[in-house]
KEKE-3310 file (N, C-alpha, C; in steps of 0.2 Angstrom, whole numbers, plus 5000, padded with zeros to 4 digits):
npx = (5608:5593:5577:5563:5547:5533:5515:5512:5502:5486:5472:5460:5465:5473:5463:5456:5465:5467:5454:5453:5464:5461:5450:5455:5463:5474:5490:5502:5517:5529:5530:5537:5549:5562:5558:5564:5568:5557:5541:5525:5511:5505:5496:5488:5494:5487:5474:5460:5459:5472:5479:5473:5475:5489:5491:5486:5495:5508:5505:5503:5516:5523:5519:5526:5538:5551:5553:5554:5565:5575:5574:5573:5565:5564:5558:5545:5539:5528:5522:5509:5509:5507:5508:5504:5502:5516:5522:5536:5551:5566:5584:5589:5593:5587:5583:5593:5588:5572:5555:5548:5537:5524:5531:5544:5562:5569:5582:5585:5587:5583:5573:5556:5545:5528:5518:5503:5497:5496:5509:5503:5494:5499:5511:5528:5536:5545:5553:5569:5584:5600:5613:5627:5630:5626:5612:5595:5580:5564:5548:5534:5520:5504:5502:5514:5531:5546:5561:5575:5592:5592:5602:5605:5605:5591:5577:5561:5555:5547:5530:5520:5507:5492:5491:5502:5502:5507:5513:5525:5540:5550:5563:5569:5581:5585:5597:5610:5620:5622:5629:5629:5616:5613:5621:5614:5601:5605:5610:5598:5590:5598:5597:5583:5582:5590:5585:5573:5577:5584:5577:5582:5582:5594:5602:5594:5594:5607:5610:5601:5608:5619:5613:5606:5616:5624:5614:5613:5626:5626:5614:5605:5595)
npy = (5563:5570:5572:5582:5583:5594:5592:5583:5575:5582:5587:5580:5570:5563:5559:5550:5541:5535:5530:5520:5512:5508:5500:5489:5473:5467:5459:5448:5457:5451:5445:5452:5454:5450:5439:5439:5452:5460:5465:5469:5475:5474:5481:5469:5467:5461:5465:5474:5487:5492:5497:5509:5517:5517:5525:5537:5541:5541:5549:5561:5563:5565:5577:5586:5597:5598:5585:5578:5584:5581:5566:5561:5551:5534:5522:5518:5510:5504:5501:5499:5501:5496:5499:5492:5492:5486:5482:5483:5487:5482:5488:5489:5488:5493:5481:5479:5476:5476:5470:5479:5490:5480:5469:5470:5470:5481:5493:5500:5515:5526:5528:5531:5538:5541:5549:5543:5544:5555:5561:5562:5552:5540:5533:5530:5521:5529:5534:5530:5535:5531:5542:5549:5559:5555:5548:5551:5555:5554:5561:5564:5575:5569:5566:5572:5569:5559:5558:5547:5540:5524:5515:5518:5513:5510:5511:5506:5510:5501:5502:5510:5513:5516:5518:5517:5522:5521:5525:5517:5517:5514:5520:5519:5528:5539:5543:5536:5540:5548:5560:5567:5568:5578:5589:5592:5596:5606:5615:5618:5624:5635:5641:5644:5654:5664:5667:5672:5683:5690:5692:5688:5682:5676:5673:5663:5654:5650:5644:5633:5627:5622:5613:5605:5599:5592:5583:5576:5570:5562:5554:5539:5530)
npz = (5587:5594:5589:5593:5591:5591:5594:5583:5580:5579:5590:5585:5576:5586:5594:5585:5582:5594:5597:5587:5590:5603:5600:5594:5592:5605:5606:5613:5616:5614:5602:5593:5599:5612:5625:5637:5639:5637:5641:5636:5627:5610:5596:5585:5570:5559:5562:5555:5558:5559:5548:5545:5556:5556:5543:5547:5557:5550:5539:5546:5551:5539:5535:5542:5540:5546:5550:5538:5532:5540:5542:5529:5523:5516:5518:5530:5544:5557:5574:5586:5603:5621:5638:5653:5671:5679:5667:5655:5645:5644:5643:5627:5609:5594:5580:5566:5554:5547:5543:5531:5522:5514:5517:5512:5515:5526:5531:5547:5551:5559:5573:5580:5592:5595:5606:5613:5625:5639:5650:5663:5663:5668:5680:5682:5669:5661:5646:5642:5635:5630:5627:5619:5628:5640:5650:5644:5651:5645:5643:5635:5629:5624:5607:5603:5596:5596:5588:5585:5583:5577:5582:5595:5612:5622:5634:5641:5656:5670:5671:5684:5688:5679:5661:5648:5631:5614:5597:5589:5579:5564:5553:5537:5530:5516:5517:5525:5534:5549:5553:5540:5538:5548:5544:5532:5538:5546:5536:5529:5538:5541:5528:5527:5537:5533:5520:5524:5531:5522:5508:5494:5478:5472:5483:5489:5478:5478:5490:5488:5478:5484:5494:5486:5478:5488:5492:5480:5479:5491:5494:5494:5483)
capx = (5603:5586:5572:5557:5541:5527:5509:5512:5495:5482:5467:5456:5469:5474:5457:5454:5470:5466:5448:5455:5468:5457:5445:5459:5465:5481:5493:5508:5522:5535:5530:5542:5555:5564:5554:5568:5569:5551:5534:5520:5506:5504:5490:5489:5495:5482:5468:5458:5460:5479:5481:5470:5479:5496:5490:5485:5502:5513:5503:5505:5523:5526:5517:5530:5544:5557:5554:5556:5571:5580:5574:5573:5562:5563:5552:5543:5535:5527:5518:5506:5510:5503:5511:5500:5506:5521:5525:5542:5555:5573:5588:5589:5594:5582:5586:5596:5584:5565:5551:5545:5530:5523:5536:5551:5566:5572:5587:5583:5592:5580:5567:5552:5539:5523:5514:5496:5494:5499:5513:5499:5490:5503:5517:5534:5535:5549:5557:5576:5588:5607:5616:5634:5631:5623:5605:5590:5573:5559:5541:5531:5513:5501:5502:5521:5535:5553:5565:5582:5595:5590:5608:5605:5602:5585:5572:5555:5554:5541:5524:5518:5500:5489:5493:5506:5501:5512:5515:5533:5541:5557:5563:5575:5582:5589:5604:5611:5625:5619:5632:5627:5609:5613:5623:5609:5596:5607:5610:5592:5588:5601:5594:5577:5582:5594:5581:5568:5579:5586:5573:5585:5581:5600:5604:5590:5596:5614:5609:5598:5613:5624:5609:5604:5622:5625:5609:5615:5632:5625:5608:5604:5587)
capy = (5569:5569:5577:5582:5587:5595:5591:5579:5573:5587:5584:5576:5565:5559:5555:5545:5535:5532:5526:5514:5507:5505:5495:5484:5467:5467:5453:5449:5461:5447:5443:5456:5455:5445:5438:5441:5459:5464:5463:5474:5473:5478:5479:5464:5470:5459:5469:5478:5494:5494:5501:5516:5521:5518:5530:5544:5543:5542:5555:5567:5564:5567:5584:5590:5599:5596:5578:5576:5587:5577:5559:5559:5544:5530:5517:5519:5505:5506:5497:5502:5497:5498:5496:5492:5491:5480:5481:5486:5485:5483:5491:5485:5491:5490:5477:5483:5475:5474:5470:5486:5490:5474:5464:5471:5471:5488:5495:5504:5521:5531:5526:5536:5537:5546:5547:5543:5546:5561:5559:5562:5546:5535:5534:5526:5521:5533:5532:5532:5535:5532:5546:5550:5564:5552:5546:5556:5553:5558:5560:5570:5575:5565:5569:5574:5563:5560:5554:5546:5535:5517:5512:5520:5509:5513:5506:5509:5508:5498:5507:5508:5514:5519:5514:5521:5520:5525:5523:5517:5516:5514:5523:5518:5535:5539:5545:5532:5543:5553:5566:5570:5571:5584:5594:5595:5599:5613:5620:5620:5628:5642:5644:5647:5660:5669:5669:5676:5690:5693:5689:5689:5676:5673:5670:5657:5649:5648:5639:5627:5624:5618:5608:5600:5595:5587:5577:5572:5566:5557:5551:5532:5529)
capz = (5587:5596:5586:5597:5586:5595:5591:5576:5579:5582:5594:5581:5574:5592:5596:5581:5583:5601:5596:5583:5594:5609:5598:5591:5596:5607:5607:5617:5613:5613:5595:5590:5604:5616:5631:5643:5639:5635:5643:5634:5622:5604:5592:5580:5563:5555:5563:5550:5560:5560:5542:5545:5561:5553:5538:5550:5560:5545:5536:5550:5551:5533:5534:5545:5536:5549:5550:5531:5531:5544:5541:5522:5524:5511:5521:5537:5547:5564:5578:5592:5609:5627:5644:5659:5677:5679:5660:5654:5640:5647:5639:5621:5603:5588:5575:5560:5548:5549:5537:5530:5518:5510:5519:5509:5521:5527:5536:5552:5552:5564:5577:5583:5596:5595:5612:5613:5632:5642:5656:5669:5663:5671:5683:5679:5661:5657:5640:5644:5629:5631:5622:5620:5633:5646:5649:5644:5652:5641:5644:5630:5629:5619:5600:5602:5594:5597:5583:5587:5579:5579:5585:5602:5617:5626:5638:5644:5663:5672:5673:5691:5688:5673:5655:5643:5624:5609:5591:5589:5572:5561:5546:5532:5527:5510:5519:5531:5538:5554:5552:5534:5539:5553:5540:5528:5542:5548:5530:5527:5543:5540:5522:5528:5541:5529:5515:5527:5533:5515:5502:5488:5474:5471:5489:5490:5473:5479:5496:5485:5474:5489:5497:5481:5476:5493:5491:5474:5481:5497:5494:5490:5481)
cpx = (5596:5582:5566:5552:5535:5521:5509:5505:5491:5476:5463:5459:5471:5468:5455:5459:5469:5459:5449:5459:5465:5452:5448:5461:5472:5483:5499:5514:5529:5535:5535:5548:5556:5560:5557:5569:5562:5544:5529:5515:5506:5498:5492:5489:5490:5475:5466:5459:5467:5481:5479:5473:5486:5496:5490:5492:5507:5511:5505:5512:5526:5524:5521:5537:5551:5559:5556:5563:5577:5580:5575:5571:5561:5557:5551:5538:5534:5523:5514:5506:5507:5507:5507:5504:5510:5524:5531:5545:5562:5578:5589:5591:5589:5586:5588:5592:5577:5561:5547:5538:5530:5528:5543:5556:5568:5577:5584:5588:5589:5574:5563:5547:5534:5518:5507:5493:5498:5503:5509:5495:5493:5509:5522:5533:5540:5553:5564:5581:5596:5611:5623:5635:5627:5615:5600:5583:5568:5552:5537:5524:5510:5501:5509:5525:5542:5556:5572:5585:5594:5596:5609:5602:5596:5581:5566:5554:5547:5535:5521:5510:5498:5491:5497:5505:5505:5511:5522:5534:5549:5557:5570:5576:5586:5596:5606:5615:5622:5622:5630:5620:5609:5616:5618:5603:5599:5608:5603:5589:5591:5599:5588:5577:5585:5589:5575:5570:5582:5583:5576:5585:5588:5603:5601:5593:5603:5614:5606:5603:5617:5620:5608:5610:5624:5621:5611:5621:5630:5620:5608:5596:5587)
cpy = (5566:5574:5577:5586:5587:5594:5588:5577:5579:5583:5579:5570:5560:5555:5549:5539:5531:5527:5520:5509:5504:5499:5489:5478:5468:5460:5454:5452:5457:5444:5446:5458:5449:5445:5440:5448:5463:5461:5469:5471:5477:5476:5474:5467:5467:5462:5474:5486:5497:5498:5508:5520:5522:5524:5537:5546:5545:5548:5561:5569:5567:5574:5589:5591:5597:5589:5575:5578:5583:5570:5557:5552:5540:5525:5519:5513:5506:5500:5501:5498:5500:5495:5497:5491:5485:5479:5485:5484:5487:5485:5486:5490:5489:5486:5481:5482:5473:5473:5476:5485:5484:5469:5465:5473:5479:5489:5500:5509:5525:5527:5532:5534:5542:5544:5548:5544:5551:5558:5558:5556:5540:5537:5528:5526:5526:5530:5534:5530:5536:5535:5546:5555:5561:5551:5552:5553:5557:5556:5566:5569:5571:5569:5571:5568:5565:5555:5553:5541:5528:5513:5513:5515:5513:5508:5510:5506:5505:5503:5505:5509:5517:5515:5519:5518:5524:5521:5523:5515:5516:5517:5521:5525:5534:5541:5542:5536:5549:5560:5570:5572:5577:5590:5597:5598:5606:5618:5622:5625:5635:5645:5647:5653:5665:5672:5674:5683:5694:5690:5691:5682:5672:5670:5663:5652:5646:5643:5633:5623:5619:5612:5603:5595:5590:5581:5573:5567:5560:5552:5544:5531:5522)
cpz = (5589:5593:5590:5592:5591:5591:5584:5575:5583:5586:5591:5579:5580:5594:5592:5581:5589:5600:5592:5587:5600:5607:5595:5595:5598:5607:5611:5613:5611:5606:5591:5594:5608:5623:5637:5644:5639:5638:5642:5630:5616:5600:5586:5573:5558:5556:5558:5552:5560:5554:5543:5550:5559:5548:5542:5553:5555:5541:5539:5551:5545:5531:5537:5542:5539:5550:5543:5530:5534:5542:5534:5521:5517:5512:5528:5539:5555:5568:5583:5598:5615:5633:5650:5665:5677:5672:5659:5647:5642:5641:5633:5615:5598:5583:5569:5554:5550:5542:5536:5526:5514:5511:5516:5515:5520:5532:5541:5554:5558:5567:5579:5588:5596:5601:5611:5620:5634:5648:5662:5669:5666:5675:5681:5672:5658:5651:5642:5638:5631:5626:5623:5626:5640:5645:5648:5646:5649:5642:5640:5630:5623:5612:5599:5600:5596:5591:5585:5583:5582:5583:5593:5607:5621:5629:5639:5651:5665:5673:5679:5691:5681:5667:5650:5636:5620:5603:5591:5582:5570:5554:5543:5529:5520:5511:5525:5536:5543:5553:5546:5535:5543:5549:5536:5532:5544:5542:5528:5532:5542:5533:5523:5532:5537:5524:5518:5529:5527:5509:5495:5484:5473:5477:5490:5485:5475:5485:5493:5481:5478:5492:5492:5479:5481:5493:5485:5475:5486:5497:5491:5489:5478)
residu = (MET:LEU:LEU:HIS:LEU:GLU:ARG:VAL:LEU:ASP:ASP:ASP:GLN:LEU:ALA:GLU:VAL:ARG:ARG:ILE:VAL:GLU:ALA:ALA:ARG:PHE:VAL:ASP:GLY:THR:VAL:SER:GLY:THR:ALA:THR:LEU:LYS:ARG:ASN:LEU:GLN:VAL:ASP:ARG:ALA:ALA:PRO:GLU:PHE:ASP:LYS:ALA:LEU:ARG:ILE:VAL:VAL:GLY:ALA:LEU:MET:ARG:ARG:GLY:GLU:PHE:LYS:SER:TYR:ALA:LEU:PRO:LYS:GLN:ILE:THR:LEU:GLU:PHE:ASN:ARG:TYR:ASP:PRO:GLY:MET:TYR:TYR:ARG:THR:HIS:MET:ASP:ALA:ALA:LEU:MET:GLY:GLY:VAL:ARG:GLY:GLN:PRO:MET:ARG:THR:ASP:LEU:SER:PHE:THR:VAL:ALA:LEU:THR:ASN:PRO:ASP:ASP:TYR:THR:GLY:GLY:ASP:PHE:VAL:LEU:GLU:THR:PRO:TYR:GLY:GLU:GLN:ARG:ILE:ARG:VAL:PRO:ALA:GLY:ASN:ALA:ILE:VAL:TYR:PRO:SER:GLY:MET:LEU:HIS:ARG:VAL:GLU:ALA:VAL:GLU:SER:GLY:SER:ARG:TRP:ALA:ALA:ILE:GLY:TRP:ILE:GLN:SER:MET:LEU:ARG:ASP:GLU:ALA:GLN:ARG:ARG:ILE:LEU:LEU:GLU:LEU:GLU:THR:LEU:ARG:ASN:ARG:THR:VAL:ALA:ALA:LEU:PRO:ASP:PRO:GLU:ILE:ARG:GLU:ARG:PHE:ASP:TRP:VAL:HIS:THR:ASN:LEU:LEU:ARG:TYR:TRP:VAL:GLU:VAL)
# end
């Protein structure tokens, strides 16, 4: 499942993250990837600005109800990257295990990209995701995010002109099974629509009973 979130970062947040990232020190992106596949730049995690930008992006995501309902995040980690002309990331799959908060190992169930530049700011540089239904080419406005299963193959095609900036991240969910996450998201969406149309406390409570008990059976904490 591909989740598209509009305006995760509002104009002020986007401007602040861009200001922080532009002032930070960039390093060769191969510090976190294979040199034969990857040519890009990323912000040095040791830079003092890194944590502030991270907090803005993660905080904005966690304020989005649909993100929390679908991802059920237990841990989140991210990087800030940049693709200038000639830079790319060939077809790859994200690692199953990464260093999360304070270096604690985390399983990657979901990946996300929050765009920091608009599609008009660069040519080329399409994000291409290989789904069971074929390739999807994705270019989203600055401030928007996409969330997708970490096991999907994907690539960033070579930038031809301009510069493509993004926050990219990984989530360990409390619910590792994709089908179960989709069931819970659909159930919560149906609950909200039904309760809005039929504001009956008993209906809401019975939906909550089903949702809560599925969580109880499935979630790992």
